[in-house]
C-alpha angles and dihedrals in degrees: 000000000000114000091234091059099052134077100220122140096275094041092050088058087058096046097047131047122248091255115120107218099178125025125178124185120193089323119184136172128195122186113212108219135172089258092051137274120332111207102211101169131015132187098346111182113178143143126191121196125218111277099019126137104217121181127195116208132175144117121300111285094026096119100255096129089036092060094047086053092051086055091052094048091246088119130034119222114234093209140020124015145274133195131193113201089344095306137083120284088246089056093044090052093049089051090050092241096159146029120220125213112193130206091260119050091234097201118167107244095214092058123075117238087263092050091050093053092045093052097088090042090054092049089049091052103244120165121259090248095048089047092053092047093047091047092051095046096051091043085058092047092055093040094246098121108147096027095086092108098045121100122238091251087061094059133073119251091255091054092048091056089049087055089050091054091047087054091052089050096046097094094043100241114180093226125058115195112197122189108198089308091176102035096108095047128097117258096256094052091043092052089053094048091050090055090049092049092054090049090049091050091050091051095044106029091215119168104245130202109191130187120205146156091205121099094196091046094053093045094048098048110032139084087199133016125209112205111202130202128223121279126343082046116229133167101258096179141359115213122196112209117229093190119127117260090245107069122183116189091251091064083083089075092056123107091236092056094045090049090056091045090054090051092053091045090049087048092052090048094048095044092048090051090053096043 
């Protein structure tokens, strides 16, 4: 395989800038509960460069979503540090550095699709004209042009999730954080949305942090895969993808894809054994 087609360590340096978007140093988080402390994250060391697609995979309760929420300033670490674009998560949130896509689409049923996408723009004080231009642009990006006046209940689950992604993209943040956005969808729809997400990433060059339970999804989408161990959540393995940038679905049948998937599975098994 040609070097300019792959996502190995050297090639990744060519494909992304030298700008560190996310940097975590010995980050830990402990929740205090009535039943005692819950150690959700322990000693996380990680850097994500601009333009990367990084997936977090691990068993339930391993801290995948918790770490994403720390990046988004929805949870506060209890030890160590983390910066987003060189500033604290709180400062990054206030500067609207990221969009967040939750597991459920979370669309307001009384608002049209366009109205749901406009909501953050309205809150941020964008002009009516700017709102209209941005809504039209992101609807086109997620292939929902023509559905602006529909209500959520008139769309399929997959279309609703695409509308949720459009809402997160509307104010053009450089970072997109996605918490199992396709986990509740059937396999055929999920495959289609995986392809669309790769197309979207190629068009926008966003830096994406993506939580999933699916090994094939993690391998198909990512430039790097963070394999996490059970609680307390730690990064058990970091896997660099060597797949080409162009990834048709049938790439999942190739020996290279299967080899990466096996390494992810081995990392999960080893991490579970050491948890």
